[in-house]
Phi, psi and omega in degrees: 000315179289333175291327178280324189213071174303336184290339181261026180309318186298318182288326181292316178299320182296319182290311187289326178287328169297320177297315179295331182294331183293347177289340178260012183248131174242124183285141188284082178253003187298331180217141181293136188299333183288349177265002180295134170264175174302322182291329172300316179298317180294317176297319179295322179300307180295325182283331183245025174307318179300321173299311183302315181297316179301315186292317183294331181283319191261338183298329182273001179263123175280163177305310179299322178299314181290325185299333182287350176291339183266128182273336182281123183297321182289323177294315185296325180293316180290328179291318177298335187268004173296313172240079188296138181062022174235041191291344181273356181293160168288129178302345174302323176303320176291315185297315181292319178298311175294324178297318180296315183290323181301316176268011181053042173259351177228145176187209185237125183282125176301132187097348179071197186295332177302311183293323180291322173298325184295322181300312180290323179295309182301315180297318178298318175295322180292333180272005176098005179290157178236148180228129177256108180270162180058031179237090186289124175283128180248349182199135166274116187275136185241145170240098193062248182256024191235127167289127181241000179160190182230156178234134183266165181300341176256017167095001181276137181254131172246117176286149184213136166293319182228144174244121179241118179257113174258014178270189178305131186295309182301314176300315179305315188283315187272336184245331186266327178271144183294152184302335182290346186281126184269117179241112180302123184299321184295336179280327180234086190275071186291329183280340182245340180284139181281147178237169166296151177285183172266183186226150160252117185240129175251121184240130187243142164253111187250137179267065176196169176246162182233084177284133174071017178259135176302137190274355176208130177201162176255141181205150181282153170285146172309316181236129172299140176264123173256115184254126180271118176260147183290323191239024181203172177296156175301147179254139180248122176259119183246324182215162188220151171267129188242128177247117173259105196276052180276347183275349182233098181290354183272355182271355180205160178290164179305134179087359189234164181219141169270132179231130178232137172239141182227145171236131178285141178213141174256005178272044188290326179293325177293328177289314176304315180293327183289321183287321181284325192246342183216069186297319181294324175294319180296313180296316173303316185292323180297326180290319176300322178295310179302318179295331184279324180293318183292324176297315183297315185293329176296318180288327185284314190248340184075149177051038173269311183301317179294338185271353186292114176272323177200165176205165185216142172242123176243143185235169176313327177295329182295310186291322176292319179295327181279323187232006186053032185292134182299122186047031177061016184300135186274345187209022173070218185294144184274148177276057176284156179310325183282345185245333185297128180091352183291143170266127179263156180298132170252009172209161167260123189304322184284355186243114181268150172071020175239126183230147178249137182225183184089199192284347181272002178248016182214117180297135181089001179053222177076156180299320180307307177294322175302000000 
């Protein structure tokens, strides 16, 4: 950063010192806040006072606002590309992410999320737990004000002492609970809280390797993609985040590589409508997006198009169809200054034995909070 913009030393030093400072901060995850006593709060405050002061300083500054401290236009543009299209997020989210990576406390699990999940599943099974796959829950069954189990779409009932919902929070509250359950709107503010956008994702299986290539970068498309939506203004796809998964040999056969390109989009409902009502147009649009991504990567690397063995395109409609996720959001509540650090409800006060878990009870989602 100093090589590019020595004139911005003051802002660069402020930013990098904040990253280094996270090495001395340990987040208070030892005990769930819901279980805190007054003594626990006092101990946490005294023990984590440096973190609290650090957090209060940085949480209120957006990425865009901090970027304005740089007078060098190239450095400012590069800074905004760390979390592209998320300039309204708190800069604290960048500082903590880079801080964890700097001390090797954050990284990527080899094998991806599936391997991470396998660790939890195997432990659960070893403790005597049972898992029913392909059993879509259509109702949380209530006995007066108490959750007593779940009912699946094929009519099976599973009794439970406790019901824990780790699925989409809005869907669980509005679709799985009976209408008689009173859910305070101010506690679950779906209409006003900011969320992460949805994604258009193009995934390729390539019969080639990418040696010496950065595994993640942001780049523009050769040609902007203009997408005409029936019920809204046109959408333009200009740049994409690319992941070259050459660092994880478990994600492709030997001599091959998985390549993933993603576009952020707020047009989630338009994609759902397009799939439901204009399927031919929807399918042809996915092909057009994949072709443009492939052409851009061909120009960047050469020998890309001929190496493609298979590909797949997912849209916001895909994510919603598979997971019922609110607004197609890929990571739940956004870490904007008003939300970052905010505690979200894990229960409805009027319902006993029902608990919420997952990315919707923690601003910015992510595995640490979950």
